[in-house]
N, C-alpha and C positions, 0 to 999 in steps of 0.2 A: 804963554803959558808958563803957568809956577807947579814946579815938583819939591819935592822932598825926599832926599837922598837915603834911602834905609839899608842898604849893604854896597860893600864897594870890594875889589877885590884886591884894592892896597889895603895892606895892614896899618893898623893905628893903634895905637899905645893908650889902653886905662890909666889913671893915677896912680893906680896900684900896682903898675907895672904889666899886666894882664896885656897881653899882644890880639886883636882881636883880627881875624882875616875870614873871607865868606869865599864859596865858589863861584857868585858873579856878581852882576853889580843889577842895583833894583832903585827903584824910584817911587814913591805915590806923588800923583797930580792934586795939586789942592786948589782951593779957590780964595778969593780975596783976604776972607777970613780966617785962614788956615784949615780949614776942613776940608777932608777927604773927599776929592769924587765919586768916588771906587764906595763900594760899600765890602768888597772881600780884600783879604789880603795874602800872598802864598810866601812863605818861609819865614823866619825867623828874623828878628830886628834887634837893633842894639838899646838898651835902657838907657841910652843917654838922651834916645827921643824925649824921655819923660820930663827932663830936665829945661826943655827949649820949648817948654807946654806944647805938644803935640799928642796929648793923651788918648785924644781920638781914634789915631792911629795906633798907638798904644796896645788900645783895647778891642780893637779889630785883629789884630796879629795872635797868629796860633801861636807863637811863642819869643818872649823876649831874654835875650840874654844879657 
């Protein structure tokens, strides 16, 4: 099973110094090409996913932080 972690409780620091931390851990299951297997994503995700070419996951998310 391949998955992309979209939220973690452990905080991480962006290049601009901002610290991001979520209330829960979450992942999105993907196929071999990197496309999500599901059609819905609940909750916010980090905008860093766009840098790693997970644009379909970003487009499905209701909020991008």
